[in-house]
matplotlib code that plots the C-alpha trace (Angstrom):
import matplotlib.pyplot as plt

x = [-27.4, -24.5, -23.6, -20.6, -22.6, -25.2, -22.6, -21.0, -24.4, -25.2, -21.8, -22.2, -25.6, -24.2, -21.3, -23.7, -25.8, -22.7, -21.4, -24.7, -25.0, -21.5, -22.2, -25.3, -24.8, -21.4, -22.2, -20.2, -20.6, -19.0, -15.4, -12.9, -12.3, -9.6, -6.2, -2.8, -1.6, 1.7, 4.0, 4.4, 7.3, 10.6, 10.4, 11.7, 15.3, 15.9, 19.6, 22.4, 24.2, 27.0, 24.7, 23.1, 26.5, 27.4, 24.3, 25.1, 28.7, 27.6, 25.2, 27.9, 30.2, 27.4, 27.0, 30.7, 31.7, 28.7, 26.6, 23.0, 21.7, 20.0, 17.8, 17.4, 20.0, 19.0, 19.2, 22.7, 23.9, 22.5, 24.2, 27.5, 27.4, 27.1, 30.2, 28.9, 30.9, 28.9, 30.4, 30.8, 28.4, 26.3, 23.6, 25.8, 26.3, 28.6, 28.5, 31.4, 30.3, 31.2, 28.9, 26.0, 26.5, 26.9, 23.8, 21.4, 22.3, 20.2, 17.0, 14.5, 13.9, 10.3, 7.9, 4.2, 2.1, -0.7, -4.2, -6.9, -8.6, -6.0, -7.6, -6.2, -2.6, -0.2, 3.1, 5.8, 8.7, 9.3, 6.8, 3.9, 2.0, 0.1, -2.3, -2.8, -5.3, -4.3, -2.9, -2.2, -4.2, -5.2, -8.3, -10.9, -13.3, -16.4, -18.8, -21.5, -19.6, -16.5, -13.0, -12.8, -10.6, -10.9, -13.4, -13.9, -17.0, -14.9, -12.1, -14.6, -16.3, -13.0, -11.9, -15.2, -14.5, -11.1, -12.8, -15.4, -13.1, -11.1, -8.4, -7.5, -5.4, -4.9, -5.2, -2.0, -2.5, -5.3, -6.9, -7.7, -6.6, -9.7, -9.0, -12.1, -10.5, -8.0, -4.4, -3.8, -6.4, -6.8, -4.5, -6.7, -9.9, -8.4, -6.5, -9.6, -11.7, -9.1, -9.1, -12.9, -14.2, -11.8, -10.3, -7.3, -3.8, -3.2, -0.6, 0.4, 2.2, 5.5, 4.7, 6.5, 7.1, 3.7, 1.7, 3.7, 3.2, -0.6, -0.7, 1.2, -1.3, -4.3, -2.9, -2.3, -5.8, -7.5, -5.9, -6.5, -2.9, -0.2, 2.6, 5.0, 3.1, 2.9, 6.7, 7.0, 4.3, 4.5, 1.0, 1.6, 3.5, 4.9, 6.2, 9.4, 10.1, 13.6, 13.5, 15.4, 18.1, 20.0, 18.1, 16.0, 14.0, 13.2, 9.7, 10.8, 13.8, 11.7, 9.2, 12.0, 13.2, 9.8, 8.6, 11.7, 12.4, 9.0, 9.6, 7.1, 7.4, 9.2, 8.8, 11.9, 11.0, 12.9, 10.8, 13.2, 12.0, 14.6, 15.3, 14.1, 15.1, 17.5, 19.8, 18.1, 19.3, 17.4, 20.7, 21.7, 18.3, 18.4, 21.8, 20.5, 17.4, 19.5, 21.8, 18.8, 17.0, 20.1, 20.8, 17.3, 17.3, 20.6, 19.3, 16.4, 18.9, 21.0, 17.8, 17.0, 18.7, 16.1, 13.4, 11.2, 11.9, 11.0, 13.1, 10.9, 11.3, 9.5, 11.6, 9.9, 10.6, 9.3, 7.8, 10.8, 8.5, 6.5, 8.4, 5.2, 5.7, 5.0, 3.9, 3.3, 6.1, 8.7, 11.2, 8.9, 8.5, 12.3, 12.9, 10.2, 11.8, 15.4, 14.2, 13.0, 16.4, 18.1, 15.7, 16.4, 20.1, 19.7, 17.2, 14.5, 10.8, 10.1, 7.6, 6.4, 3.2, 0.3, 0.4, -0.9, -0.7, -4.2, -6.6, -9.8, -10.7, -10.0, -7.7, -4.6, -5.6, -6.1, -3.0, -0.6, -2.0, -1.6, 2.0, 2.6, 1.1, 2.9, 6.3, 5.4, 4.2, 6.7, 9.4, 8.9, 6.9, 5.7, 3.9, 2.2, 1.0, -1.7, -3.1, -6.7, -7.8, -4.7, -5.1, -3.3, 0.1, -1.3, -3.1, -6.6, -8.2, -11.0, -14.0, -14.5, -10.8, -10.9, -13.4, -11.5, -8.3, -10.1, -11.0, -7.4, -6.1, -8.5, -7.3, -3.7, -4.5, -6.3, -3.2, -1.0, -3.0, -0.9, -2.2, -3.5, -2.4, -4.0, -6.1, -9.2, -8.0, -6.5, -10.1, -9.5, -12.9, -14.6, -12.8, -13.9, -17.5, -17.6, -15.5, -14.5, -16.7, -18.8, -18.9, -18.3, -21.2, -23.2, -20.3, -20.4, -16.9, -18.1, -21.4, -19.6, -17.3, -18.8, -19.8, -16.2, -14.2, -13.1, -12.6, -15.9, -15.0, -16.6, -16.2, -15.7, -18.8, -18.8, -22.3, -22.6, -23.0, -26.8, -27.4, -25.0, -26.8, -30.2, -28.9, -28.2, -24.6, -23.0, -19.4, -16.8, -16.9, -20.7, -20.5, -17.7, -19.9, -22.8, -20.6, -18.9, -22.3, -23.8, -20.8, -21.1, -24.8, -23.9, -21.1, -21.3, -18.8, -16.7, -17.3, -14.9, -14.4, -16.4, -13.8, -11.2, -13.5, -14.3, -10.7, -9.9, -12.7, -11.6, -8.0, -9.0, -11.4, -8.8, -6.0, -8.4, -9.4, -5.7, -5.4, -3.8, -0.5, 0.3, 0.4, 1.2, -2.3]
y = [5.5, 3.8, 0.1, 1.2, 3.5, 0.8, -1.7, 0.8, 1.6, -2.1, -2.8, 0.0, -1.4, -4.9, -3.5, -1.6, -4.7, -6.8, -4.2, -3.9, -7.7, -8.1, -5.7, -7.5, -8.7, -6.9, -3.8, -2.4, -5.7, -7.7, -8.4, -11.2, -13.4, -12.3, -13.2, -11.8, -10.8, -12.2, -10.5, -12.9, -11.0, -9.6, -6.0, -3.2, -2.2, 1.3, 1.6, -0.9, -2.9, -0.4, 2.4, 0.3, -0.5, 3.2, 4.0, 1.1, 2.3, 5.9, 4.8, 2.8, 5.8, 8.1, 5.7, 5.4, 9.0, 11.1, 8.6, 8.8, 10.6, 8.1, 10.2, 7.3, 6.4, 2.7, 2.4, 4.1, 1.6, -1.3, -0.1, 0.4, -3.1, -4.4, -2.6, 0.8, 3.9, 6.3, 9.8, 10.7, 13.5, 13.4, 11.4, 10.5, 6.9, 5.7, 2.2, 0.4, -0.8, -4.3, -4.2, -3.0, -5.7, -8.4, -7.5, -7.1, -10.6, -12.1, -10.4, -12.9, -12.5, -13.7, -14.2, -14.6, -11.9, -13.6, -12.1, -13.2, -14.8, -17.2, -16.8, -13.3, -14.2, -12.3, -13.4, -10.7, -10.8, -12.6, -11.8, -11.2, -7.9, -6.5, -3.5, -1.6, 1.2, 4.8, 5.7, 8.6, 11.3, 14.1, 15.0, 13.2, 14.3, 13.3, 15.0, 15.4, 16.8, 18.2, 18.3, 18.1, 16.8, 13.1, 11.7, 8.3, 7.8, 8.6, 6.3, 3.4, 3.9, 3.9, 0.7, -0.9, -0.1, -1.7, -4.9, -4.7, -4.7, -7.9, -6.0, -4.1, -6.8, -5.0, -1.7, 0.4, 2.4, 4.7, 5.7, 9.0, 10.3, 10.4, 13.7, 13.5, 10.6, 11.8, 11.0, 9.1, 6.4, 6.8, 3.9, 1.6, 2.5, 2.4, -0.8, -2.4, -1.3, -2.6, -6.0, -6.3, -4.4, -6.3, -9.8, -8.6, -7.9, -4.4, -1.9, -0.1, 3.3, 3.5, 6.3, 5.1, 1.8, 1.5, 2.0, -0.7, -3.1, -2.4, -3.1, -6.3, -7.5, -6.5, -8.4, -11.5, -11.3, -10.8, -14.0, -15.9, -17.1, -17.3, -14.8, -17.6, -18.2, -14.5, -14.3, -17.0, -15.7, -12.1, -10.7, -6.9, -4.3, -0.9, 1.6, 3.3, 6.7, 8.2, 11.9, 12.8, 13.8, 11.1, 10.8, 8.3, 9.7, 8.0, 6.8, 5.2, 3.5, 2.3, 0.9, -1.1, -2.4, -3.5, -4.9, -6.6, -8.2, -9.9, -11.0, -8.5, -6.7, -3.4, -1.5, 0.8, 3.8, 7.0, 9.9, 11.7, 14.6, 15.6, 19.3, 19.5, 16.7, 15.1, 16.3, 17.9, 15.2, 11.9, 9.9, 11.8, 11.4, 7.7, 7.4, 9.1, 6.9, 3.8, 4.9, 5.6, 2.4, 0.2, 1.7, 0.9, -2.5, -3.4, -2.1, -4.5, -7.3, -6.0, -6.2, -9.8, -11.6, -12.9, -10.4, -9.6, -6.3, -4.6, -2.1, 1.0, 3.6, 6.9, 9.3, 12.0, 15.6, 19.0, 21.8, 24.2, 27.2, 26.5, 23.8, 21.6, 17.8, 16.5, 12.9, 10.8, 12.6, 11.2, 11.5, 9.5, 6.7, 6.5, 6.5, 3.8, 1.5, 2.0, 1.5, -1.9, -2.7, -1.8, -3.9, -6.9, -6.4, -6.9, -9.8, -7.9, -7.3, -3.8, -1.2, 1.6, 3.7, 4.9, 8.7, 11.9, 15.6, 16.4, 18.4, 16.8, 13.7, 14.9, 14.1, 15.0, 12.6, 9.8, 10.2, 10.8, 7.7, 5.7, 6.8, 6.0, 2.5, 1.8, 2.7, 0.7, -2.5, -2.5, -1.6, -4.8, -3.4, -6.1, -3.9, -0.9, 1.4, 4.2, 2.1, 3.4, 6.8, 9.0, 12.7, 16.0, 14.4, 12.4, 15.2, 13.8, 10.4, 10.6, 8.3, 8.9, 8.5, 5.1, 3.8, 5.2, 3.5, 0.2, 0.3, 1.0, -1.8, -4.3, -3.4, -3.8, -7.2, -8.2, -7.0, -9.2, -12.3, -14.4, -14.6, -18.0, -19.2, -22.5, -24.2, -22.8, -19.2, -19.2, -19.6, -21.2, -23.0, -19.6, -18.2, -21.1, -20.6, -16.9, -16.8, -13.7, -10.6, -12.0, -11.0, -12.9, -11.7, -14.8, -17.3, -20.2, -19.3, -15.8, -16.9, -19.3, -16.6, -13.1, -12.7, -13.0, -12.3, -8.8, -6.7, -4.9, -1.5, 0.1, 3.7, 3.8, 4.4, 2.8, 3.9, 6.1, 9.8, 9.8, 6.9, 8.5, 11.9, 10.3, 8.7, 12.1, 12.5, 10.9, 11.8, 9.5, 11.4, 11.0, 7.3, 6.9, 8.7, 6.4, 3.3, 3.9, 4.6, 1.4, -0.5, 0.8, 0.0, -3.7, -4.0, -6.8, -7.2, -10.3, -13.0, -13.2, -15.8, -14.8, -15.6, -13.6, -10.7, -10.6, -10.8, -8.0, -5.8, -6.3, -5.4, -2.2, -1.2, -1.8, 0.1, 3.0, 3.0, 3.2, 6.3, 4.8, 6.6, 9.9, 12.9, 16.5, 17.7]
z = [-46.1, -47.8, -47.2, -45.2, -42.8, -42.4, -41.4, -39.0, -37.4, -37.0, -35.6, -33.0, -32.0, -31.6, -29.5, -27.4, -26.7, -25.9, -23.5, -21.7, -21.5, -20.2, -17.4, -16.2, -12.6, -12.5, -10.5, -7.6, -5.7, -8.5, -7.8, -8.0, -4.9, -2.4, -3.8, -4.0, -7.5, -8.6, -11.1, -14.0, -15.6, -14.5, -13.1, -15.2, -14.6, -15.8, -14.8, -15.1, -12.4, -12.3, -11.3, -8.6, -7.2, -7.3, -5.2, -2.9, -2.4, -1.9, 0.8, 2.7, 2.5, 3.9, 6.9, 7.5, 7.1, 8.0, 9.9, 11.3, 14.4, 16.7, 19.1, 21.6, 24.2, 24.3, 20.6, 20.5, 23.2, 21.2, 18.0, 19.9, 21.4, 17.8, 16.6, 15.5, 16.5, 18.7, 18.9, 22.6, 23.8, 20.6, 18.9, 15.9, 15.1, 12.3, 10.8, 9.1, 5.7, 6.6, 9.6, 7.6, 4.9, 7.5, 9.4, 6.4, 5.3, 8.1, 7.0, 5.3, 1.6, 2.0, 4.9, 5.7, 7.5, 9.4, 9.6, 12.1, 9.1, 7.6, 4.2, 4.3, 5.2, 2.9, 1.3, 1.3, -1.2, -4.4, -7.1, -4.6, -4.6, -1.7, -2.0, 1.3, 2.0, 2.4, 5.8, 8.1, 6.4, 8.9, 6.8, 4.8, 2.1, 0.1, -2.2, 0.5, 3.4, 1.7, 3.2, 7.0, 9.8, 10.3, 12.9, 14.4, 12.2, 9.1, 10.3, 10.8, 7.4, 5.6, 7.4, 6.4, 2.8, 3.1, 4.4, 1.6, -1.4, -2.0, -3.9, -0.8, 1.0, 4.3, 6.0, 6.0, 9.2, 10.2, 6.9, 8.5, 11.8, 14.1, 15.9, 18.0, 20.0, 22.6, 21.6, 24.9, 24.0, 20.3, 19.4, 21.6, 20.0, 16.5, 16.8, 18.4, 15.4, 12.9, 14.7, 14.7, 11.6, 9.4, 9.4, 7.4, 8.6, 10.0, 11.1, 14.2, 14.5, 16.3, 18.7, 21.8, 23.5, 25.2, 22.1, 20.3, 23.3, 23.3, 19.6, 19.9, 22.6, 20.5, 17.5, 19.7, 21.3, 17.9, 16.6, 19.8, 20.1, 22.7, 23.1, 22.0, 18.8, 18.0, 18.3, 15.7, 13.3, 12.1, 12.7, 12.7, 10.7, 11.5, 9.0, 10.3, 8.6, 9.1, 9.8, 6.7, 6.3, 8.2, 11.5, 13.4, 16.2, 19.5, 18.8, 15.5, 17.2, 20.0, 17.4, 15.8, 19.2, 20.3, 17.0, 15.8, 19.3, 18.9, 15.3, 13.9, 10.6, 10.2, 6.9, 6.9, 4.7, 4.4, 3.2, 1.0, -1.1, -3.6, -3.3, 0.3, 2.7, 0.1, -2.6, -5.6, -8.0, -8.1, -7.9, -4.7, -3.2, -3.8, -2.3, 0.9, 0.8, 0.5, 3.4, 5.7, 4.7, 5.1, 8.5, 9.8, 8.2, 9.8, 13.2, 13.0, 12.7, 15.5, 17.6, 16.4, 13.6, 11.1, 12.1, 9.1, 7.5, 4.2, 2.2, 1.7, -0.9, -0.9, -2.9, -4.9, -5.6, -4.5, -6.6, -6.7, -7.0, -3.8, -2.0, -2.0, -2.4, -5.9, -6.6, -9.7, -11.4, -13.8, -11.0, -8.7, -11.2, -11.7, -8.0, -7.5, -10.1, -8.9, -5.4, -6.5, -8.0, -4.8, -2.7, -5.0, -4.7, -1.0, -1.4, 0.5, 0.0, -1.4, -0.3, -2.5, -2.8, -4.9, -4.6, -6.1, -5.3, -6.6, -4.5, -5.9, -7.8, -11.3, -14.2, -12.3, -9.5, -12.0, -14.2, -11.2, -9.5, -12.8, -13.1, -9.4, -9.7, -12.9, -11.4, -8.3, -10.0, -12.9, -10.5, -8.5, -5.5, -3.1, -0.6, -2.1, 0.6, 0.1, -2.7, -2.3, -1.2, -1.1, -2.0, -1.6, -1.1, 1.8, 3.6, 2.7, 2.5, -0.1, -0.2, -3.9, -4.7, -2.8, -5.4, -8.3, -6.9, -6.3, -10.0, -10.9, -8.6, -10.0, -13.5, -12.4, -10.9, -14.2, -16.2, -14.0, -14.8, -17.2, -20.7, -21.6, -25.0, -25.9, -28.6, -26.9, -26.6, -30.1, -31.2, -34.6, -34.5, -33.9, -37.0, -39.0, -37.8, -38.6, -41.7, -43.7, -43.2, -40.3, -36.7, -33.4, -31.3, -32.0, -32.2, -29.8, -28.6, -27.7, -26.1, -23.8, -22.6, -22.9, -19.2, -18.0, -21.1, -20.2, -17.1, -16.1, -14.7, -11.7, -13.0, -16.7, -18.7, -22.1, -23.3, -26.3, -25.8, -26.3, -23.8, -21.3, -21.6, -21.2, -18.0, -16.6, -17.8, -14.7, -14.0, -12.5, -9.2, -9.0, -9.7, -7.1, -4.6, -5.2, -5.1, -1.7, -0.1, -1.6, -0.4, 3.2, 3.1, 2.3, 4.8, 7.3, 10.1, 9.7, 12.2, 15.2, 17.8, 20.8, 23.4, 21.4, 21.0, 24.7, 25.7, 23.2, 24.5, 28.1, 27.3, 25.4, 28.2, 30.9, 29.1, 28.5, 32.2, 33.0, 30.8, 27.8, 27.1, 28.8, 26.4, 26.8, 26.0]

ax = plt.figure().add_subplot(projection="3d")
ax.plot(x, y, z, "-o")
ax.set_aspect("equal")
plt.show()
């Protein structure tokens, strides 16, 4: 063996020892304390101010000339009373550009969302980042049971994972739809679970006035506060999706009216897929997204000036061969970044998403999610929905993908930590100690820091090939499967005030005995 190969072999052995040592005590349970990441640098702006103004002016022209269909008579009347033009005998509402610009000015640039545990309160806007769990998937999947329609048990287990990982700052809705619960009472069971199985902030769906009202009462009871305090402290969010192109249906409009009137958070998010529900060009799709978003945002301020609202962007493209939605694409990244520029133009918090179109937890799932997250974070996203668990363009919530995404989110949070440059971190004393040709494994500077020097991944396997093979050649999917099971086994329900829990249980039981909300099935 030559001197060079001996040094390389010794170096590899030292690196292997250092990696094994750095992972001691840092298994699946090792994570940073709950905290919101903050973006320490300016978001990326991929188009100039002129392009942003062109999209802005195009959106105002759309609202003036074409308008939006409001499929709710009360909402049309409210818009008309504020100065909008309602076309007689139709659902069409047109907004003067001056009216839109006047109304959106009253929306707050920043606000706090209150959780039942104040340690989990969240700051919206500015350079704050929030990661919310996957929401609204009709199916779920794992390696053991495969892909299946969501159940109440699956719902509860995914909610427990959201509580267990500090990097998931809140739930974003029902992580999976529990189809074994009847739709008339499903919201009562699910919102009750969200309030008790987690102490983080949560979301309600806008599916008619009564469901919103039930959700508002559950949020109030969970926090143990008065109705007056709830109205002053945003404690619940609802995502409003326009029915692109250029429509807001009755449940969405009722959701805005119920939530905004009580000072709760609306996240106004058009779902614009270029080539399907929006023009095939990214610029055209963004102009339509902007029109729909501004319309919904202005309507929240018509309901109640100063009501908290978030500018949502969810523009991607379709596969022009099949018509299927595509995510994590270059077009999606561009849309996410420009959406952030538009939100900042209006001084509003920005919602975007972590998405992929993959059908299993594979390389496609990973790289599409990385592209999505990069566009979201670098584009200035404040509220990143579907951060953990999204698969198949949103049709499935995956237990294994949840763990992979948690690892990605923790890496993003670590990346966002400002780099410390000081006499200590410049390490001149360590260089003097080691000198030319030495190594730093035994240096005092290294020994004092090696346990926390670098991010310790949940999934990545840094062992050499022989050690990995001797351990059974575990794949990322297998490791993720083991980790979510271990996490659920360790789950402990967060403490809750007994009086608040009793009042919450009584309300849910009473509303269920009344039949919940009437449905057609």
